[in-house]
C-alpha positions in Angstrom: 56.6 -61.7 -49.2 57.7 -59.6 -46.3 61.4 -59.8 -45.3 62.3 -60.1 -41.7 65.8 -59.0 -40.5 66.9 -61.2 -37.7 68.8 -59.4 -34.9 72.2 -60.9 -34.1 71.0 -62.0 -30.6 68.4 -64.2 -32.2 70.4 -65.7 -35.0 71.2 -68.8 -32.9 67.6 -69.8 -33.6 68.0 -69.4 -37.3 71.4 -71.0 -37.7 73.0 -67.7 -38.5 70.5 -66.6 -41.1 70.2 -62.8 -41.1 67.3 -62.2 -43.5 64.3 -64.4 -44.2 61.2 -64.0 -46.3 58.1 -64.9 -44.2 54.5 -65.0 -45.4 52.0 -62.9 -43.5 50.0 -59.7 -43.4 50.5 -58.8 -39.8 53.3 -58.9 -37.2 51.4 -61.7 -35.5 51.4 -63.8 -38.7 55.1 -63.1 -39.3 56.1 -64.2 -35.8 53.9 -67.3 -35.9 55.5 -68.3 -39.2 59.0 -67.5 -37.9 58.2 -69.8 -34.9 57.2 -72.6 -37.2 60.3 -72.3 -39.3 62.7 -71.6 -36.4 61.3 -73.2 -33.2 61.8 -71.0 -30.1 62.3 -67.7 -31.8 58.6 -66.7 -31.4 58.9 -67.2 -27.6 61.8 -64.7 -27.7 59.7 -62.1 -29.5 56.3 -62.6 -27.7 55.1 -62.3 -24.1 51.4 -62.9 -23.2 50.5 -62.9 -26.9 52.1 -59.5 -27.8 55.5 -58.3 -28.7 57.8 -58.2 -25.6 58.2 -54.8 -24.1 62.0 -55.0 -24.6 61.5 -55.4 -28.4 60.8 -52.6 -30.8 59.4 -53.4 -34.3 60.3 -51.4 -37.4 58.2 -51.8 -40.5 59.7 -50.1 -43.6 61.9 -47.8 -41.5 59.1 -46.7 -39.2 58.7 -47.8 -35.5 55.5 -49.7 -35.2 53.2 -49.1 -32.2 50.4 -51.6 -32.7 52.3 -54.7 -31.5 51.2 -57.9 -33.2 48.3 -56.1 -34.9 50.5 -53.9 -37.1 50.0 -54.7 -40.8 52.8 -55.4 -43.3 52.8 -55.2 -47.1 54.1 -58.0 -49.3 57.3 -56.0 -50.0 57.8 -54.8 -46.4 61.1 -55.0 -44.5 60.6 -55.8 -40.8 63.2 -55.4 -38.0 62.8 -56.7 -34.5 65.1 -54.5 -32.4 66.0 -55.7 -28.9 66.4 -53.0 -26.3 70.0 -52.0 -25.6 71.1 -52.5 -22.0 72.9 -49.7 -20.3 74.3 -48.6 -17.0 73.9 -45.5 -15.0 76.0 -42.4 -15.6 
């Protein structure tokens, strides 16, 4: 089962859990299952049915570009990476 690493900003939805095994073969399925297990987290990751523009997805160390359509393997490690805010120089 794929493992999702929960970013610290979203751990309030998981009760502090950092890693969770989630069934699914695509990012869409992972997010839907996360939302069932941890209500509200899916709304933080999705906007209009796709990954929010402010979130990057890493699958097995590679930045994914297919949004919710990206496929994962049963032993994949998935990271949802929130954009870092910054100021001007």
